[in-house]
MDTraj code that builds the backbone (N, CA, C; nanometers):
import mdtraj as md
import numpy as np

residues = "MET VAL GLU LYS PHE THR SER GLU GLU LYS LYS ALA VAL ALA SER VAL LEU TYR ASN LEU ALA ASP ALA ASP PHE GLN ASN HIS LYS SER GLU LYS GLU CYS LEU GLU ALA CYS MET LYS GLU LEU GLU PHE ASP ALA THR GLY PHE VAL PRO VAL GLN LYS ASN GLU LEU GLN LYS GLN ALA TYR GLU THR LEU LYS ARG MET SER LYS GLU LYS LYS ARG SER PHE SER ARG MET MET THR ARG LEU SER ARG SER ASP ASP HIS PHE GLY ALA ARG GLU ARG ALA PHE VAL MET GLU ILE LEU ASN MET CYS ASP VAL PRO PHE VAL HIS ARG".split()
xyz = np.array([
    [-11.5785, 6.5749, 4.2602],
    [-11.6483, 6.7374, 4.2899],
    [-11.7138, 6.7416, 4.1326],
    [-11.8527, 6.7817, 4.1916],
    [-11.9791, 6.7974, 4.0555],
    [-11.9703, 6.9571, 4.0318],
    [-11.9535, 6.9921, 3.9017],
    [-11.9476, 7.0939, 3.8233],
    [-12.0679, 7.1635, 3.8364],
    [-12.0384, 7.3079, 3.8932],
    [-12.2264, 7.3627, 3.8407],
    [-12.2038, 7.4287, 3.7482],
    [-12.3371, 7.4259, 3.6743],
    [-12.3485, 7.4996, 3.5201],
    [-12.3845, 7.6182, 3.5302],
    [-12.2783, 7.7167, 3.4334],
    [-12.3081, 7.8316, 3.4590],
    [-12.4847, 7.8957, 3.3852],
    [-12.4689, 8.0303, 3.4446],
    [-12.5991, 8.0558, 3.4253],
    [-12.6125, 8.0342, 3.2334],
    [-12.5183, 8.0727, 3.1572],
    [-12.5538, 8.0288, 2.9913],
    [-12.5904, 7.9089, 3.0018],
    [-12.4947, 7.8385, 3.0439],
    [-12.5649, 7.6866, 3.0164],
    [-12.7076, 7.6429, 3.0974],
    [-12.7139, 7.6962, 3.1815],
    [-12.8833, 7.6672, 3.2717],
    [-12.9971, 7.7008, 3.1559],
    [-12.9829, 7.8399, 3.0865],
    [-13.0393, 7.8544, 2.9976],
    [-13.0698, 7.7614, 2.8878],
    [-12.9498, 7.7331, 2.8243],
    [-12.9293, 7.6453, 2.7163],
    [-12.9682, 7.5037, 2.7294],
    [-12.9350, 7.4721, 2.8329],
    [-13.0354, 7.3574, 2.8862],
    [-13.1537, 7.3398, 2.9058],
    [-13.1935, 7.4215, 3.0011],
    [-13.3359, 7.4546, 3.0129],
    [-13.4334, 7.4528, 2.8911],
    [-13.4204, 7.5569, 2.7994],
    [-13.4526, 7.5316, 2.6715],
    [-13.4685, 7.4473, 2.6121],
    [-13.3912, 7.3537, 2.6199],
    [-13.3968, 7.2318, 2.4747],
    [-13.4558, 7.1356, 2.5985],
    [-13.4581, 7.1033, 2.6986],
    [-13.5591, 7.0048, 2.7805],
    [-13.7081, 7.0844, 2.8087],
    [-13.7260, 7.1971, 2.7941],
    [-13.9000, 7.2317, 2.7998],
    [-13.8637, 7.1944, 2.6444],
    [-13.8452, 7.1960, 2.5298],
    [-13.8570, 7.1859, 2.3630],
    [-13.8881, 7.0080, 2.3837],
    [-13.7569, 6.9638, 2.4271],
    [-13.8676, 6.7875, 2.4480],
    [-13.9367, 6.7549, 2.5094],
    [-13.9714, 6.8201, 2.6174],
    [-14.0973, 6.8195, 2.6877],
    [-14.2221, 6.8614, 2.6218],
    [-14.2470, 6.9167, 2.4921],
    [-14.3158, 6.9522, 2.4175],
    [-14.2793, 6.8639, 2.2802],
    [-14.2112, 6.7715, 2.2475],
    [-14.1540, 6.7283, 2.1474],
    [-14.2932, 6.6850, 2.0956],
    [-14.3838, 6.5878, 2.1464],
    [-14.4772, 6.5166, 2.0876],
    [-14.5909, 6.5681, 2.1174],
    [-14.5869, 6.6662, 2.1546],
    [-14.7360, 6.7434, 2.1172],
    [-14.7969, 6.7033, 2.2487],
    [-14.7303, 6.6375, 2.3578],
    [-14.8456, 6.5771, 2.4736],
    [-14.7971, 6.6194, 2.5873],
    [-14.8454, 6.7020, 2.7139],
    [-14.8186, 6.7513, 2.8097],
    [-14.8610, 6.6754, 2.9154],
    [-14.8203, 6.5384, 2.9200],
    [-14.8383, 6.4749, 3.0315],
    [-14.7692, 6.5294, 3.2125],
    [-14.8506, 6.4782, 3.3020],
    [-14.8090, 6.5149, 3.4213],
    [-14.7004, 6.4244, 3.4715],
    [-14.6566, 6.3336, 3.4221],
    [-14.5112, 6.2910, 3.4719],
    [-14.4087, 6.3438, 3.3690],
    [-14.4544, 6.4133, 3.2555],
    [-14.3374, 6.4847, 3.1855],
    [-14.2964, 6.6021, 3.3131],
    [-14.4110, 6.6770, 3.3230],
    [-14.4061, 6.8291, 3.3647],
    [-14.3643, 6.7672, 3.5076],
    [-14.3282, 6.7107, 3.5384],
    [-14.2715, 6.6587, 3.7356],
    [-14.1378, 6.5877, 3.6657],
    [-14.0971, 6.5410, 3.5797],
    [-14.0051, 6.5238, 3.5454],
    [-13.8880, 6.6515, 3.5442],
    [-13.9876, 6.7424, 3.4499],
    [-13.9469, 6.8640, 3.4044],
    [-13.8561, 6.9684, 3.5228],
    [-13.9524, 6.9727, 3.6228],
    [-13.9475, 7.0180, 3.7154],
    [-13.8253, 7.0016, 3.8623],
    [-13.8326, 6.8223, 3.8318],
    [-13.6821, 6.7490, 3.8826],
    [-13.5997, 6.8419, 3.7830],
    [-13.5731, 6.8305, 3.6920],
    [-13.4748, 6.8489, 3.6297],
    [-13.4060, 7.0129, 3.6682],
    [-13.4971, 7.1033, 3.6460],
    [-13.5064, 7.2340, 3.7010],
    [-13.4190, 7.2436, 3.7929],
    [-13.4896, 7.1232, 3.9134],
    [-13.4334, 7.1266, 4.0326],
    [-13.3031, 7.1018, 4.0403],
    [-13.2342, 7.0153, 3.9826],
    [-13.1144, 6.9624, 3.9708],
    [-13.0291, 7.0577, 3.9186],
    [-13.0355, 7.1296, 3.7937],
    [-13.0239, 7.2057, 3.7107],
    [-12.9807, 7.3214, 3.8168],
    [-13.0710, 7.3528, 3.9216],
    [-13.0388, 7.4516, 4.0166],
    [-13.0801, 7.5437, 3.9266],
    [-13.1834, 7.5672, 3.8199],
    [-13.2415, 7.7097, 3.7389],
    [-13.3589, 7.7189, 3.8242],
    [-13.4373, 7.8267, 3.8640],
    [-13.5384, 7.8817, 3.8785],
    [-13.6414, 7.8815, 3.7319],
    [-13.6988, 7.8356, 3.6924],
    [-13.7808, 7.8767, 3.5613],
    [-13.8958, 7.9516, 3.5615],
    [-13.9748, 8.0203, 3.7049],
    [-14.0265, 8.1373, 3.7260],
    [-14.0137, 8.2220, 3.6017],
    [-14.0932, 8.2628, 3.5415],
    [-14.1158, 8.3507, 3.4126],
    [-13.9920, 8.3130, 3.3002],
    [-13.9592, 8.2170, 3.3056],
    [-13.8863, 8.1832, 3.2112],
    [-13.9313, 8.1895, 3.0611],
    [-13.8864, 8.2089, 2.9947],
    [-13.8917, 8.1561, 2.8144],
    [-13.8300, 8.0951, 2.7226],
    [-13.8397, 7.9731, 2.7490],
    [-13.7354, 7.8849, 2.6461],
    [-13.7176, 7.9439, 2.5183],
    [-13.5953, 7.9167, 2.4718],
    [-13.5536, 7.9579, 2.3292],
    [-13.6133, 7.8327, 2.2132],
    [-13.7027, 7.9284, 2.1130],
    [-13.7764, 7.8610, 2.0454],
    [-13.6867, 7.7141, 1.9571],
    [-13.7885, 7.6072, 1.9402],
    [-13.6872, 7.5038, 1.8768],
    [-13.5982, 7.5534, 1.7743],
    [-13.7083, 7.6312, 1.6731],
    [-13.5884, 7.6579, 1.5649],
    [-13.4654, 7.7307, 1.5877],
    [-13.4958, 7.8258, 1.7089],
    [-13.3837, 7.8969, 1.7395],
    [-13.2867, 7.8531, 1.8243],
    [-13.2662, 7.7318, 1.8672],
    [-13.1751, 7.6743, 1.9178],
    [-13.0560, 7.6540, 1.8439],
    [-13.0166, 7.6041, 1.7676],
    [-12.9592, 7.5704, 1.7011],
    [-12.8261, 7.7284, 1.7062],
    [-12.8959, 7.8455, 1.6936],
    [-12.8392, 7.9499, 1.6747],
    [-12.7807, 8.0300, 1.8231],
    [-12.8838, 7.9800, 1.9220],
    [-12.8686, 8.0571, 2.0347],
    [-12.8601, 7.9409, 2.1851],
    [-12.8614, 7.7978, 2.1839],
    [-12.7774, 7.7035, 2.2406],
    [-12.6831, 7.6531, 2.1978],
    [-12.6727, 7.5840, 2.1287],
    [-12.5985, 7.4882, 2.1014],
    [-12.4406, 7.5153, 2.1203],
    [-12.3760, 7.5977, 2.0431],
    [-12.2572, 7.6782, 2.0788],
    [-12.2466, 7.6499, 2.2912],
    [-12.3324, 7.6930, 2.3339],
    [-12.3408, 7.6994, 2.4671],
    [-12.3251, 7.5487, 2.4965],
    [-12.3677, 7.4734, 2.4563],
    [-12.3917, 7.3436, 2.4856],
    [-12.2335, 7.2581, 2.4579],
    [-12.2149, 7.2761, 2.2995],
    [-12.0980, 7.2222, 2.2731],
    [-11.9936, 7.2526, 2.3655],
    [-11.9372, 7.3205, 2.4348],
    [-11.8569, 7.3973, 2.5075],
    [-11.8479, 7.3303, 2.6702],
    [-11.9761, 7.2935, 2.6992],
    [-11.9976, 7.2697, 2.8498],
    [-11.8844, 7.0954, 2.8689],
    [-11.8269, 7.1134, 2.9725],
    [-11.6961, 6.9827, 2.9845],
    [-11.8159, 6.8452, 2.9769],
    [-11.7410, 6.7682, 2.9800],
    [-11.7130, 6.6274, 2.9147],
    [-11.8582, 6.5712, 3.0704],
    [-11.8427, 6.6072, 3.1917],
    [-11.9249, 6.5776, 3.2949],
    [-12.0468, 6.6499, 3.2883],
    [-12.0607, 6.7473, 3.2454],
    [-12.1827, 6.8379, 3.2397],
    [-12.2760, 6.7660, 3.1185],
    [-12.1980, 6.7232, 3.0441],
    [-12.2662, 6.7418, 2.9359],
    [-12.3597, 6.5632, 2.9371],
    [-12.2656, 6.5075, 3.0251],
    [-12.3181, 6.3441, 3.0620],
    [-12.4425, 6.3640, 3.1447],
    [-12.4276, 6.4702, 3.2486],
    [-12.5720, 6.4822, 3.3115],
    [-12.6443, 6.5414, 3.2437],
    [-12.6551, 6.6109, 3.1461],
    [-12.7626, 6.6850, 3.0603],
    [-12.8122, 6.5906, 2.9883],
    [-12.7278, 6.4763, 2.9152],
    [-12.7873, 6.3594, 2.8530],
    [-12.8935, 6.2898, 2.9508],
    [-12.8229, 6.2778, 3.0521],
    [-12.9173, 6.1949, 3.1757],
    [-13.1036, 6.2707, 3.1784],
    [-13.0643, 6.3713, 3.1927],
    [-13.1414, 6.4803, 3.1985],
    [-13.2729, 6.4446, 3.1023],
    [-13.2066, 6.4718, 2.9583],
    [-13.2568, 6.4158, 2.8297],
    [-13.3408, 6.2994, 2.8255],
    [-13.2652, 6.1977, 2.8580],
    [-13.2904, 6.0070, 2.8914],
    [-13.3951, 6.0480, 2.9807],
    [-13.4242, 6.0912, 3.0842],
    [-13.5230, 6.0577, 3.1838],
    [-13.6363, 6.1192, 3.1791],
    [-13.6250, 6.2496, 3.0687],
    [-13.7276, 6.3127, 3.0162],
    [-13.8239, 6.2328, 2.9645],
    [-13.7246, 6.1975, 2.8279],
    [-13.7689, 6.1541, 2.7301],
    [-13.8738, 6.0317, 2.7864],
    [-13.8402, 5.9378, 2.8663],
    [-13.9196, 5.8294, 2.8758],
    [-13.9679, 5.8046, 3.0513],
    [-14.0412, 5.9320, 3.0563],
    [-14.0709, 6.0112, 3.1797],
    [-14.2792, 5.9669, 3.1638],
    [-14.2802, 5.9629, 3.0184],
    [-14.4210, 5.9499, 2.9993],
    [-14.4717, 5.8024, 2.9293],
    [-14.3300, 5.7413, 2.9770],
    [-14.3581, 5.6011, 2.8902],
    [-14.3547, 5.5352, 2.7645],
    [-14.3162, 5.6529, 2.6700],
    [-14.3622, 5.6651, 2.5589],
    [-14.1936, 5.7338, 2.4975],
    [-14.1169, 5.6742, 2.4502],
    [-13.9779, 5.7660, 2.3768],
    [-14.0423, 5.7614, 2.2701],
    [-14.1140, 5.8737, 2.1825],
    [-14.1557, 5.8790, 2.0546],
    [-14.1290, 5.9041, 1.9620],
    [-14.0866, 5.9016, 1.8676],
    [-14.0267, 5.9245, 1.7445],
    [-13.9585, 6.0633, 1.7456],
    [-14.0645, 6.1743, 1.7400],
    [-14.0259, 6.3131, 1.7400],
    [-13.9283, 6.3433, 1.9036],
    [-13.9184, 6.2438, 1.9817],
    [-13.8464, 6.3023, 2.0872],
    [-13.7656, 6.2438, 2.0920],
    [-13.7481, 6.1191, 1.9872],
    [-13.6184, 6.0182, 1.9073],
    [-13.4875, 6.1217, 1.8453],
    [-13.6101, 6.2021, 1.7281],
    [-13.4976, 6.2829, 1.6514],
    [-13.4362, 6.3917, 1.7189],
    [-13.5722, 6.4554, 1.7863],
    [-13.4397, 6.5554, 1.8994],
    [-13.3713, 6.5590, 1.9808],
    [-13.3559, 6.4348, 2.0433],
    [-13.2521, 6.4051, 2.1389],
    [-13.1135, 6.3701, 2.0340],
    [-13.1153, 6.2890, 1.9343],
    [-13.0194, 6.2637, 1.8331],
    [-12.9831, 6.3718, 1.7643],
    [-13.0724, 6.5228, 1.7046],
    [-13.0168, 6.6045, 1.7016],
    [-12.8989, 6.6705, 1.8082],
    [-12.9473, 6.6815, 1.9046],
    [-12.8877, 6.7599, 2.0187],
    [-12.7703, 6.6735, 2.0518],
    [-12.7618, 6.5513, 2.0430],
    [-12.6666, 6.4517, 2.0467],
    [-12.5183, 6.4819, 1.9860],
    [-12.5816, 6.4671, 1.8409],
    [-12.4914, 6.4857, 1.7139],
    [-12.4461, 6.6115, 1.6924],
    [-12.5386, 6.7513, 1.7076],
    [-12.4786, 6.8406, 1.6612],
    [-12.3744, 6.8971, 1.7901],
    [-12.4118, 6.8324, 1.9198],
    [-12.3457, 6.9484, 2.0357],
    [-12.2577, 6.8360, 2.0861],
    [-12.2185, 6.7349, 2.0483],
    [-12.1293, 6.6318, 2.0833],
    [-12.1505, 6.5915, 2.2157],
    [-12.2945, 6.5448, 2.2560],
    [-12.2956, 6.5426, 2.3727],
    [-12.3027, 6.3616, 2.3540],
    [-12.2672, 6.3179, 2.4772],
    [-12.2565, 6.1277, 2.4442],
    [-12.4343, 6.0861, 2.5240],
    [-12.4501, 5.9621, 2.4171],
    [-12.5850, 5.9035, 2.4867],
    [-12.5586, 5.8620, 2.6007],
    [-12.5972, 5.8763, 2.7417],
    [-12.6239, 5.8273, 2.8548],
    [-12.7874, 5.7894, 2.9071],
    [-12.8292, 5.6423, 2.9285],
    [-12.9319, 5.5838, 2.8917],
    [-13.0169, 5.5830, 3.0223],
    [-12.9024, 5.5756, 3.1119],
    [-12.9454, 5.5902, 3.2570],
    [-12.9804, 5.6915, 3.3583],
])
top = md.Topology()
chain = top.add_chain()
for i, resn in enumerate(residues, 1):
    res = top.add_residue(resn, chain, resSeq=i)
    for name in ("N", "CA", "C"):
        top.add_atom(name, md.element.get_by_symbol(name[0]), res)
traj = md.Trajectory(xyz[None], top)
């Protein structure tokens, strides 16, 4: 059975993914398409959504991410990996941000 993300979890995951897409200050078409696919997979309507700013994520999203089930964390980790690699360049800023999320939110690294 696939677990559904709660509304709070969707907002936290979406905020991280939006920040990750902008981590290298470049917006490639492939990243935008991957981000849209992740929002669809998350079943999150991002219309009018304002993501939590990166400097506020620790206060507003990390606890929610920590409390997610292992299955949800793996799904989230897979989304981060796909998004990071979508422009064929997993840069230093993206790696640092992903590592922060993995470490601070007890999320396993899923590379496929």
